[in-house]
DRENTOR-39118 format. One record per residue (C-alpha): residue number from 1; x, y, z. Coordinates in steps of 0.05 Angstrom, whole numbers, plus 5000, padded with zeros to 4 digits. Example, Ala and Ser with C-alpha at 12.3 -4.5 7.8 and 13.67 -1.06 7.14 Angstrom:
// DRENTOR-39118
<num 1	c1 5246	c2 4910	c3 5156>
<num 2	c1 5273	c2 4979	c3 5143>
This chain:
// DRENTOR-39118
<num 1	c1 5027	c2 5297	c3 5181>
<num 2	c1 5015	c2 5224	c3 5201>
<num 3	c1 5046	c2 5200	c3 5136>
<num 4	c1 5114	c2 5201	c3 5172>
<num 5	c1 5090	c2 5153	c3 5226>
<num 6	c1 5057	c2 5109	c3 5174>
<num 7	c1 5121	c2 5107	c3 5133>
<num 8	c1 5161	c2 5090	c3 5196>
<num 9	c1 5115	c2 5030	c3 5208>
<num 10	c1 5122	c2 5008	c3 5135>
<num 11	c1 5198	c2 5013	c3 5139>
<num 12	c1 5199	c2 4973	c3 5204>
<num 13	c1 5160	c2 4918	c3 5169>
<num 14	c1 5207	c2 4921	c3 5110>
<num 15	c1 5267	c2 4915	c3 5157>
<num 16	c1 5236	c2 4854	c3 5191>
<num 17	c1 5219	c2 4821	c3 5125>
<num 18	c1 5289	c2 4835	c3 5098>
<num 19	c1 5320	c2 4800	c3 5158>
<num 20	c1 5269	c2 4743	c3 5155>
<num 21	c1 5286	c2 4729	c3 5082>
<num 22	c1 5361	c2 4737	c3 5093>
<num 23	c1 5364	c2 4791	c3 5041>
<num 24	c1 5415	c2 4847	c3 5036>
<num 25	c1 5366	c2 4903	c3 5022>
<num 26	c1 5297	c2 4920	c3 4995>
<num 27	c1 5296	c2 4944	c3 4923>
<num 28	c1 5222	c2 4958	c3 4913>
<num 29	c1 5163	c2 4969	c3 4959>
<num 30	c1 5092	c2 4968	c3 4933>
<num 31	c1 5035	c2 4998	c3 4974>
<num 32	c1 4961	c2 5003	c3 4961>
<num 33	c1 4934	c2 5069	c3 4987>
<num 34	c1 4860	c2 5079	c3 4978>
<num 35	c1 4833	c2 5149	c3 4965>
<num 36	c1 4791	c2 5144	c3 5028>
<num 37	c1 4848	c2 5120	c3 5073>
<num 38	c1 4864	c2 5189	c3 5098>
<num 39	c1 4935	c2 5183	c3 5071>
<num 40	c1 4963	c2 5233	c3 5021>
<num 41	c1 5007	c2 5194	c3 4973>
<num 42	c1 5053	c2 5253	c3 4957>
<num 43	c1 5066	c2 5265	c3 5031>
<num 44	c1 5078	c2 5190	c3 5041>
<num 45	c1 5129	c2 5192	c3 4984>
<num 46	c1 5164	c2 5252	c3 5017>
<num 47	c1 5166	c2 5216	c3 5083>
<num 48	c1 5195	c2 5155	c3 5049>
<num 49	c1 5249	c2 5196	c3 5015>
<num 50	c1 5272	c2 5222	c3 5083>
<num 51	c1 5262	c2 5161	c3 5127>
<num 52	c1 5293	c2 5109	c3 5080>
<num 53	c1 5363	c2 5140	c3 5088>
<num 54	c1 5408	c2 5092	c3 5126>
<num 55	c1 5357	c2 5036	c3 5123>
<num 56	c1 5353	c2 4971	c3 5082>
<num 57	c1 5307	c2 5010	c3 5036>
<num 58	c1 5355	c2 5067	c3 5023>
<num 59	c1 5358	c2 5053	c3 4948>
<num 60	c1 5288	c2 5023	c3 4942>
<num 61	c1 5234	c2 5049	c3 4897>
<num 62	c1 5166	c2 5063	c3 4929>
<num 63	c1 5107	c2 5047	c3 4884>
<num 64	c1 5040	c2 5071	c3 4908>
<num 65	c1 4978	c2 5041	c3 4876>
<num 66	c1 4911	c2 5075	c3 4884>
<num 67	c1 4852	c2 5027	c3 4881>
<num 68	c1 4783	c2 5049	c3 4859>
<num 69	c1 4729	c2 5066	c3 4908>
<num 70	c1 4677	c2 5011	c3 4903>
<num 71	c1 4610	c2 5005	c3 4940>
<num 72	c1 4561	c2 4947	c3 4946>
<num 73	c1 4487	c2 4962	c3 4944>
<num 74	c1 4440	c2 4921	c3 4987>
<num 75	c1 4380	c2 4942	c3 4945>
<num 76	c1 4401	c2 4924	c3 4874>
<num 77	c1 4457	c2 4875	c3 4896>
<num 78	c1 4509	c2 4907	c3 4851>
<num 79	c1 4580	c2 4931	c3 4864>
<num 80	c1 4599	c2 4996	c3 4830>
<num 81	c1 4658	c2 5043	c3 4823>
<num 82	c1 4640	c2 5111	c3 4851>
<num 83	c1 4673	c2 5179	c3 4861>
<num 84	c1 4706	c2 5189	c3 4929>
<num 85	c1 4656	c2 5243	c3 4948>
<num 86	c1 4592	c2 5205	c3 4927>
<num 87	c1 4584	c2 5136	c3 4958>
<num 88	c1 4514	c2 5128	c3 4929>
<num 89	c1 4496	c2 5069	c3 4884>
<num 90	c1 4498	c2 5095	c3 4813>
<num 91	c1 4447	c2 5041	c3 4791>
<num 92	c1 4389	c2 5053	c3 4838>
<num 93	c1 4411	c2 5116	c3 4877>
<num 94	c1 4410	c2 5078	c3 4944>
<num 95	c1 4451	c2 5118	c3 4995>
<num 96	c1 4458	c2 5061	c3 5045>
<num 97	c1 4517	c2 5026	c3 5011>
<num 98	c1 4575	c2 4987	c3 5039>
<num 99	c1 4646	c2 5006	c3 5022>
<num 100	c1 4681	c2 4948	c3 4988>
<num 101	c1 4747	c2 4982	c3 4972>
<num 102	c1 4779	c2 5050	c3 4973>
<num 103	c1 4798	c2 5058	c3 5046>
<num 104	c1 4855	c2 5008	c3 5049>
<num 105	c1 4928	c2 5019	c3 5066>
<num 106	c1 4966	c2 4955	c3 5051>
<num 107	c1 5037	c2 4933	c3 5040>
<num 108	c1 5028	c2 4892	c3 4977>
<num 109	c1 5098	c2 4870	c3 4958>
<num 110	c1 5171	c2 4877	c3 4976>
<num 111	c1 5227	c2 4860	c3 4928>
<num 112	c1 5295	c2 4843	c3 4955>
<num 113	c1 5368	c2 4841	c3 4934>
<num 114	c1 5398	c2 4775	c3 4956>
<num 115	c1 5458	c2 4769	c3 5003>
<num 116	c1 5498	c2 4724	c3 4957>
<num 117	c1 5519	c2 4730	c3 4885>
<num 118	c1 5491	c2 4661	c3 4868>
<num 119	c1 5420	c2 4685	c3 4880>
<num 120	c1 5397	c2 4746	c3 4841>
<num 121	c1 5336	c2 4770	c3 4878>
<num 122	c1 5269	c2 4749	c3 4906>
<num 123	c1 5205	c2 4781	c3 4931>
<num 124	c1 5149	c2 4772	c3 4980>
<num 125	c1 5079	c2 4784	c3 4955>
<num 126	c1 5015	c2 4792	c3 4994>
<num 127	c1 5047	c2 4767	c3 5059>
<num 128	c1 5014	c2 4790	c3 5123>
<num 129	c1 5064	c2 4837	c3 5155>
């Protein structure tokens, strides 16, 4: 179950970003987990529920977004949504397609609770972590 090691890495990044932004704790973590990433979102959620205890994300909500599987076809030059088990162009039936999305595993956004009462909260979005 590699979801535990993936979750540990995510939480390490959240800890680093929380310190970098001088926040008290993370309140929400948004991930993009593609259906072809090899990560099972329910297992990732379970790992998060266990590993967040005692961390800056202890009370955080984990939101997991699942992007569509999209392929690009070199023959008809179209991009199309396809099922995870059929990466064939639905327009011309070309089987030599290029995967555009669906295999990603990305930390999209972290929302923080601020350290002081004068600042409510802030977030980091699409930052490379």
